[in-house]
N, C-alpha and C positions, 0 to 999 in steps of 0.2 A: 504494501501499499505506499502510498506517494504523503508524503508531507514538504516536499519542497517548495521553500520561496523561493520568488523570482524577483526580480527588478521591481517590479509592481508588486504592491499585495495580492496575495493567491488563498484564499480562502477554500478548502479542501471540506469535499463530503465525504465522510468516514462511515458512511454508512445511511442513516437518516436524518440526515441534516433540516431542520426546520425552525429557520430563525426567526425571530417577532420583527416585525418591518411594520413601518409607517403606511399600509396600503390604504389606510381609509384618506391622506395626503396626498395620492399619486393618481397621475393619469396615466394610463395605459392605451397607446398608438399599435394599431395591429392594420398592418395597410394590407389590403384584399384587389385582385386582379378578378375579371370575370370569371375565370379559371378554378376561383375557390368556392363559388356558388355552389351550395348543400353538399361541398364534399363533405367526407365524414372527418379529414384531418382538421378541418376550419371549426365543423360541428364540436368537434371534441376541445378545441381551443375554448369556443366560446363559451361553451357548457360547464366548462372548469371555470373562466373568471365569471359564471353567477355563484360561486362559492366565495366568491374573495370579497371583501367591503372596502370596493373601490369609488374613489372620488368620481372618475368618470373614466371609460373607453372612447376613444375617437379611433374612429376606423377611416382613413383616406382609401376610399375607393377609387380604381379606373375601371370602368366598363361602359359597353355600347347602349347608347338611349333608350334603344327597347328590349333592353334587360335590368337595367338599371333600377327601375321600380319595384321590381319582382325580387331583386338581391335587396334592397333595402327594406321592403316586409318581411323578408325571412331576417335579416338582421334584428329587426324592431322585436321579431318572436324569442327573444332572447332576455331574461331579467336582469339587465345589464344597465347601468347608466351610462346608454348610448347616446354619441353624435355621429352621423352619419355625413360626413364632406366627399359630396360627390368631384375629383379631382378632373376631370375633362370636360364638364359640361359649356354651353356655349357662353354663358355672360362668364363665368370662372377664367374661360380662356379668354376672352376679351380684354378682362381685368388685366392679367398677366402680360398680354399682348403689347396691350397700352404703355406698358413700362417697362418694355423689353426683357419681360420676365416668363417668356412662352417657351421657347427652345425645344429639347427635347425631353419627353416625357415618361417617365420610369419612374422605379420603386422612390428613386432619390427625391425626387419633386415631388411625389405623391407625401413622402415623410416630412419634407418640408412646409410642406401647407397643413401637414398637420401640426407641427410643434408650433407654427403660430396660434393653434388653438389652443396651447398650452401653456402659454406665458404667466399664467396664476397658478399655478400647478408648483405646489413647493419641490416635489419629485416626479419625475417622466420615465418612463420605462417604456422600451420598444420589441417588442418581435413578433418573428414569422407567422403565421396563418397554416403554415402545411406540414407543421410537424406533429409527426404521428404518436410522441411519445410525451407528451406535454402533461405535467403534472401542477396538482395547487401550490407547489412547494418553488413553483419557476419564480412568479413574480417576487413573493417575498426575498427570495434568493439573494435577488438583483439587485431589491431595494435594501435589504438590511445594510451594508457599507455605507448609504448613505446618510443612515441616521446615526451613523459613529465617524463621522467628521471626512469621510470620504464624499469625492464631486462625481467621479464618472465609474460604473461599473461595465464590465464586457464577462460575458461569460463563453465559456470552455466545456466539451463534451468532446466525446468520443463519437467517430462517425464508422461505427462496427454494425453490419449489420448483413445476416446469413455468411460467415464465414468469408467475409471478406471488407476490405476496408476501403472508406469515402472518404469523402473530402478531399478529392483531388485537386479543384484548383489551389487551395489551401497546404496541401503537400508537396505538390509537385510546380508549383508557381512561385507563390509569394516567397513560403519559406526560403527557398533557395535563393530565390531574386535577392532577399533582405541579407542573407549569409554574402551574397556576390557583392552587394553595394557597401559592406562593411569593410570587405578587403580592400575596398577603393577608398573609402573616407572613415576617420574614426567622429563620429559628431554622437552627440547623447539621444538625437531624433532615433537613429537607425537601432541602438541601446530600448529605447522605449518599441518602437515597432515589432522589433523580435522580441518582446520580454512575454506577449501575450502568446497564449498556449493555443486560442484557435479564432486568430484575428480578423477572419471572414465571417465570426458566427453575427446572426441577424438580431441576436439578443444583446441589448444594452442596457444602462438607466443610467441618469445623471439629474442634477439639481435644478430646478426652472431658471439659476442664472445659466448655467451651462447650454441649457437649449435655447436660450435665446442670443448665445453670443459666437454659435457655431454659423462657417461657412457649409454649404450642401452639396455634394456631388448629385447629380441630376440622375444617374442610370446607373451601372453596376458597378460603379466605385465608391458606392454610400459608405459603406462600413470601414475601408482603409483612410478614407475619405474625414471620416468622423474621429478616425485615431490620429490622424493627424492634427485635428483641431484638437482634442483632448490632451494632448500634449502641450500644446501652449494654454490651456486654459485651466487645466489640471493638472498637468506632471507627474513625475515619478511620486510624490508622495500624497498624493490625491486621486488615486488611482487605483484600481481595487480588478482583480478576474474572480469569478465565482463559477465552482463547480457544479453544472447542473447535469451530471453524471452520460449519460449515454443517450444519443438522439438519434431520432429515423426522422429524414426529411423525403420529401420528391426528391429523386434524383434527375439530372438532367443528362442528354447525350453530350459526347465533347465537340462535334461539329452541327453545322446549321444553326440560323435563327436563335437566338435565345442559348444555344448552347455553349459548354463549357468554355472553348475558344473565343465564340464572340464575348465572352464576358472578363477574359483573360484582359482582354484589349482595355475594357473599363479599371480592372481592376490594377493593373501593370502601370496607366495613366496615372490615377487617383497616389500612388505609392509614391512614383516618381517625382509628381508635381510636391506633395509633401517633401521630399528631400528638397527640392529646388527652393520651396518656399521658405527653408532652413540653411541657406548657402553651401547645399552637398552639389558638387560638380559630377558631373557624368559623361562618362566618355562611351557612347552606346555601342561601338564595335567589343570594344576592351569588356563591357559589363556584359554581351552579349554571351561570352566565351567564359567569362568568370562563372556565369551562370548556367549553364550547359555542365561544369565541372561539381559545380554544388547539386544539382538535381539528380548529376548519376549517382553522386554518393550519396542519397536519399534513396533513389530506385534502391541501390544496392543494400540501404538498410531496410527498407521494408520491405525488401522481398526476404530478408532472414530472417525478420519479426514474424513474418505470414506463415515462412516454414516454421518456426518455431514452434505455433500455435496450429498449423496444421490447415492455416487457410490456402484459400485460392489466391493466387498472384499471380495476375497476365503481365510480367517484366517488360517485354517486346510492345505491348500494347501504353505502358505507361509510359515509357521511354518515346515513343510517336507525339503523346501525348507533349512529353517535354518539348519535342520540334517545334508541336502548333504553337506552345506558350512563347517560346523562344523569339518568335513573329511578331509577338506583340512588344518585344523590347525597342522603342523606336521612338523618336523627340517627340513628347508633349505638345498640342496644337493649344487654342487657344482658351483660357480659362471661360469657362461656362459655368463655376459653381456659382448657387445661388447665396445670393447675403445672407450675412446673419440678421435674425428679426431687428436685434438691435439697431441695423441700417438699411432695413427694408423701405422701397419706397412707396411700399401698399402696407396696411393696416391687417392687423387680422382680423376685424370687425368687419373691412372690406370683404377678405375671403367669404367669411362666415358669411353675410348677406349674399352674395352674389351666387353661392352653392349652396347654400338654402332656397333660396331662389327657383336655382335650375332645378334641384330635384323637386321640387314643387308643382314643376312645369308640367312634368312626367307622371304625377299620379293623377 
């Protein structure tokens, strides 16, 4: 059993941890898209939230107009203090467009819109809706450190199912790339980004002050970009990671739209932007070479680990993924991050009113 501390405080579950937490002062944000409608995983998450004493649950919802009414009705059937924020309705889209904030729509933009509705909450927790192993202890675990002087918490967990290792984007892209960057630069931001055991976890929590002060990536780089912002506003001393045990999520293909290769471009871009924001110089050709060296070391390690447990492991397939991820290591483009709500040209009330009007129009 592991009890190791990292550069950030690491809170372990030694069997049945169920810590006290300020749930009654917390808002939980659960982003959803049309694919979650009526799904067993999402239903399990919402049913579990019914058992918690929460101040509010905000669901930023991205769905087509012909589905959003039924989706909102389904959400409203759960006994939770709910606010549904339709993120791609016409009035809200026009509001964002008028201020130059529309741009690419994805999970990050949805979460940013929801964070604007949490600014009065002392504590905010975020988690995904596709978790098949969700428990009533998850939100309290994320919130507990916030009541003990920490400002930002991040989940970690084992991605192990059916005698296989998952979490491929983290294992084969993020971890070796952080190691490769650390070869090239000695900077605390790299120590921070490397301290989290599952940096791509969608589950995190923060104080309301942090929620109002972070810039947000629009799409796949949300989780990494949030860590880069947390380094500035919470740092090593006020960040923690908490053990949520073993998690089962929906799995994505490597190729194709919304596949892992596509996601890797957003993750790599967000990671490199966080580094460049803090003065880390990147030689991309050399970084690509270093990344491959570290990724090969990780593949050999995971191959040994799976053999040790008599798991299935496709080493050639994993090396093929490394090749695909290496292609994502390239100079970053324009900064399209959404502003911190402290600096936003629109107000949360404007967002709330536009989204509410959009939703009412389809009822």
